[in-house]
N, C-alpha and C positions, 0 to 999 in steps of 0.2 A: 824814521827812528823816533821812538817816544822817549822823552826824558822827564824826570822828576827833579824839581828844584826845591831845596829847603834853605832856610835862612842860616847864615853863618856869622856875619859880623858887619860892622860899620854903619848900621842905621837901625836902631831899635824901633823907630817909629814905623818901619816897613816890615818888621818881623811878623806881625800878625797877618800879613797878606800871604804868607807861605805856610805850608808847602803848596805847590801847584804842579800839575802835569800838563804836558802838551806834546805837539808833534813838530819836529824840525821840518820847516817848509822851504828853507834855503840855507846855503852856506856862502854868503856874499864875502868877497875879499875887500878888506879895508885898504884905502889909499894911504893911510897914515899909521898902520899898525901891522906887525908881522903875525899877530895872533890869528888862529883859526876861529872865525866867528860862526855862530849858528843862530839863525832866526827861528825862534820857537813861537808857534801859535798856541796860546794857552787854552786848555779846555774850559777854564773858568777865568774870566778877566780879573785883574787886580785894580784896585782903586787907590791912588796915591795923590795927595794934595788936590783933591776934588776933580781929578781926571781919571778916566777909565782907560786901561791899557789891555789890549788883547794879544800883543806881541812883546817879546823881550829878545834882546841880543845877549848871547852867552859866549864866553870864551874861557878856556882853562887858564887858571892862574899858575898852574904847575907845569914846568917843562917836562916833556915826555909823558904826560898824562892827558891824552885826548878825551874829549867828551864821548859818551856813549858806552863806556865800559860798565861792568856790573859793580865795580868798586866806585864809591863816591869820589868825585874830583872837585876841588875848589874852583869856583867860577866867578868872573865878573858878571854882574847883572845890570844891563842897561835897558831902560824903558823906551819903547818905541811908540810915539804918538800914533793914534789910529789913522791920521791923515798921511802918515809916512810908512805904513805897514809893508810896503814893497821896497825893501832895502836893496839898492843896486850895487853891483861891483864898483869899487872906487870910493865907497862912502867914507866919511870921516866919523870915527867912533866918538870924537869930541862933540859931535852934534847931538848926541843922546845922553840922557841923564843917567850917570852911573849911580844907581840907587843903593846898592849893597853888594856884599860878597855873599855867595851862597855855596851850597854843595849840590852836585848834580850826579845822577846816575841813570842808566837806561832802565826802562820798565817794560814789562811784557817780553815776549820772545819772538 
């Protein structure tokens, strides 16, 4: 599944990094969150606070609005360091930097 993420709120210094598109490469289950998380490999990396990120974790902020639909869904955006790009089931979402809120929708068909 391909997703597009755009900036929505909570961190104006990150806004210039978006929009971005990428491919969902995993849907790891969090050990401390009931949200449905998606690990997105970005087509073009983002740079934030002098670090480069090729992956982000996304989860819908809206109940009953899963990621991947044609209508935009509000999401949490968490940055995944390159050294941790393989996020395993049981991960703690608190381990990753919640950089902003975004809007996400499916791209392509």
